[in-house]
C-alpha positions as CSV (number, residue, x, y, z in Angstrom):
1,M,-12.7,80.5,-93.0
2,S,-11.5,83.5,-90.9
3,P,-8.8,83.7,-88.8
4,Y,-10.8,84.9,-85.7
5,F,-13.1,81.2,-86.6
6,Y,-9.9,80.0,-85.7
7,S,-9.1,81.6,-82.6
8,I,-11.9,81.1,-80.7
9,M,-10.5,79.0,-77.7
10,K,-7.6,81.1,-77.6
11,N,-8.0,85.0,-76.4
12,P,-8.4,87.3,-79.4
13,W,-8.0,90.2,-77.4
14,Q,-5.3,92.3,-76.8
15,K,-4.5,94.2,-73.1
16,I,-2.3,97.1,-74.1
17,S,-2.7,99.0,-71.1
18,S,-5.1,99.0,-67.7
19,K,-6.3,101.7,-65.1
20,I,-8.6,102.2,-62.6
21,I,-11.4,104.8,-63.4
22,Y,-13.1,104.4,-60.0
23,K,-12.5,102.0,-56.8
24,N,-14.5,102.0,-53.6
25,Q,-14.9,99.1,-51.0
26,W,-17.1,97.1,-53.6
27,L,-15.8,97.3,-56.7
28,K,-13.4,98.8,-59.6
29,F,-14.3,100.1,-62.4
30,I,-11.6,99.5,-64.8
31,E,-10.8,101.1,-68.4
32,D,-8.4,99.0,-70.3
33,K,-6.9,100.2,-73.7
34,V,-7.1,96.9,-76.2
35,I,-6.5,95.6,-79.6
36,H,-9.9,94.2,-80.7
37,P,-10.0,90.5,-82.3
38,G,-10.7,92.2,-85.6
39,G,-7.2,93.8,-85.2
40,N,-8.8,97.4,-84.4
41,K,-7.4,99.7,-81.3
42,G,-10.1,100.7,-78.9
43,I,-11.0,100.2,-75.1
44,Y,-12.6,97.9,-72.9
45,S,-14.2,99.1,-69.5
46,Y,-15.8,96.9,-67.0
47,I,-16.3,96.2,-63.4
48,K,-14.3,93.9,-61.1
49,K,-15.7,92.6,-58.1
50,L,-14.8,89.7,-55.5
51,P,-16.9,86.5,-55.9
52,A,-19.9,86.1,-54.8
53,A,-21.8,83.2,-52.9
54,I,-25.6,82.2,-53.8
55,I,-27.4,79.8,-51.3
56,I,-30.3,77.9,-51.7
57,P,-31.4,76.6,-48.5
58,L,-33.6,73.7,-49.1
59,T,-35.8,72.5,-46.1
60,K,-36.6,68.7,-45.4
61,K,-40.2,69.5,-46.9
62,K,-38.8,70.4,-50.4
63,E,-38.9,74.3,-49.7
64,I,-36.5,77.0,-50.3
65,Y,-36.0,80.2,-48.6
66,F,-36.1,83.1,-50.4
67,V,-35.4,87.0,-49.3
68,G,-37.5,90.0,-50.4
69,Q,-35.6,93.4,-50.5
70,W,-36.1,96.7,-52.7
71,R,-33.4,97.0,-55.6
72,Y,-32.5,100.6,-55.4
73,T,-31.1,100.1,-59.0
74,I,-34.0,98.6,-60.4
75,N,-36.9,100.5,-58.2
76,K,-38.3,97.5,-57.5
77,Y,-39.3,94.6,-54.8
78,S,-37.2,92.0,-55.9
79,W,-37.5,87.9,-54.7
80,E,-34.2,86.5,-55.0
81,L,-32.0,83.6,-53.4
82,P,-29.6,85.1,-50.7
83,M,-26.5,85.8,-51.6
84,G,-23.4,88.1,-51.4
85,T,-20.3,88.9,-51.9
86,A,-17.2,87.4,-50.5
87,E,-15.0,89.5,-48.2
88,K,-11.4,89.9,-49.0
89,G,-9.5,86.5,-48.0
90,E,-12.8,84.8,-47.1
91,T,-13.5,81.4,-48.7
92,L,-16.5,81.2,-50.5
93,L,-18.2,78.6,-48.2
94,K,-17.6,80.8,-45.6
95,S,-19.2,83.6,-47.5
96,A,-22.3,81.6,-48.2
97,K,-22.5,80.7,-44.2
98,R,-22.4,84.0,-43.2
99,E,-25.0,85.0,-45.8
100,L,-27.2,82.8,-44.8
101,L,-27.1,83.3,-41.3
102,E,-26.9,87.5,-41.9
103,E,-30.2,87.3,-44.9
104,V,-32.4,84.1,-42.8
105,N,-31.1,83.4,-39.9
106,L,-30.5,80.1,-40.7
107,K,-27.8,77.4,-40.5
108,A,-27.0,74.5,-42.3
109,K,-25.3,71.7,-41.5
110,K,-25.0,69.9,-45.4
111,W,-23.5,72.1,-47.7
112,N,-22.9,71.4,-51.5
113,K,-21.4,73.2,-54.3
114,V,-23.8,73.0,-57.0
115,G,-22.3,75.4,-59.6
116,T,-20.7,78.2,-61.2
117,F,-21.5,80.6,-63.4
118,Y,-20.5,84.7,-64.3
119,F,-22.6,87.6,-63.5
120,A,-23.2,89.8,-66.9
121,N,-20.1,88.5,-68.5
122,G,-19.9,91.2,-70.9
123,A,-19.5,94.7,-68.3
124,L,-18.6,92.1,-65.1
125,S,-16.0,89.9,-64.0
126,Q,-17.6,88.8,-60.8
127,S,-18.1,85.1,-60.6
128,A,-21.3,83.3,-58.9
129,H,-20.6,80.3,-56.8
130,V,-24.0,78.3,-55.7
131,Y,-24.2,76.5,-52.5
132,L,-27.1,74.0,-51.5
133,A,-27.6,74.3,-47.6
134,R,-29.8,71.5,-46.1
135,D,-30.4,70.3,-42.4
136,L,-31.4,73.9,-41.2
137,S,-31.6,75.4,-38.1
138,K,-32.6,78.6,-36.8
139,S,-29.8,80.8,-35.0
140,E,-29.6,84.4,-34.7
141,G,-27.8,86.2,-37.4
142,I,-25.9,89.8,-37.3
143,S,-27.8,92.0,-40.0
144,D,-26.3,94.1,-42.5
145,D,-27.7,97.4,-41.8
146,T,-27.3,98.3,-46.0
147,E,-30.3,96.0,-46.1
148,S,-33.5,95.1,-45.1
149,F,-35.2,91.8,-46.2
150,R,-38.6,89.7,-45.9
151,I,-38.4,85.9,-45.8
152,K,-40.7,83.5,-47.1
153,K,-40.6,79.8,-48.2
154,L,-41.7,78.7,-51.4
155,T,-41.9,75.2,-53.0
156,F,-40.5,74.3,-56.5
157,S,-43.7,74.8,-58.5
158,Q,-44.5,78.5,-56.8
159,I,-40.7,79.1,-57.8
160,E,-41.5,78.2,-61.2
161,K,-44.8,80.0,-61.6
162,M,-43.5,83.2,-60.0
163,I,-40.4,83.0,-62.6
164,E,-43.1,82.5,-65.2
165,E,-45.1,85.4,-64.2
166,N,-42.2,87.8,-63.7
167,K,-42.5,87.8,-60.0
168,I,-39.0,86.2,-59.3
169,F,-36.9,88.1,-62.4
170,D,-33.4,88.4,-60.7
171,S,-31.1,86.5,-63.1
172,D,-28.7,85.3,-60.9
173,T,-31.5,83.5,-58.8
174,I,-33.3,82.2,-61.7
175,T,-29.5,80.7,-62.9
176,A,-28.7,79.3,-59.6
177,Y,-32.1,78.0,-59.5
178,Y,-31.5,76.0,-62.6
179,K,-28.4,74.7,-61.6
180,L,-30.0,73.1,-58.5
181,K,-32.7,71.4,-60.5
182,L,-29.6,69.8,-62.6
183,F,-27.9,68.8,-59.4
184,L,-30.8,67.4,-57.9
185,K,-31.5,65.5,-61.0
186,N,-27.9,64.3,-60.8
187,E,-28.2,63.2,-57.3
188,N,-32.0,61.6,-57.5
189,I,-33.2,63.2,-54.9
190,K,-36.1,65.6,-56.1
């Protein structure tokens, strides 16, 4: 067997040096000089961002609030779960609460951490932390001037039909939704 096979559990990459190519208030674009797992020298470029919170606002009627917004990068309208990047020094739960208020004008009394995953982990180091928000109440939020949302509630069957019909196509939303289904299955409430 190849030496690479035995090194799967430890990092086979070697970082020689690292430099920031570009940065702004939201991200850093980094280029590392590396030795690849096969032994050749090269570069690895990636984006570094603070962790994000994805919120699943679940009503007592088992409906989930979704936000619709125009996504500049893909030039399409997208239905998604509320989400956003944590601010520097902010806990992930505090970020989740802030995003829920900003995007959906809701507060929740009950919060559960559903799971964690990574966005596009071949090009981005950002982690996503999924929170279930229950016992919801309306509240007046302060909107972020870089975003404009429409809000709607969807049942589980509507969500799955929209995923199947490619009307919900955001990978972060789809991953968080299936993490929720596993969480609820384990919690035996669905």
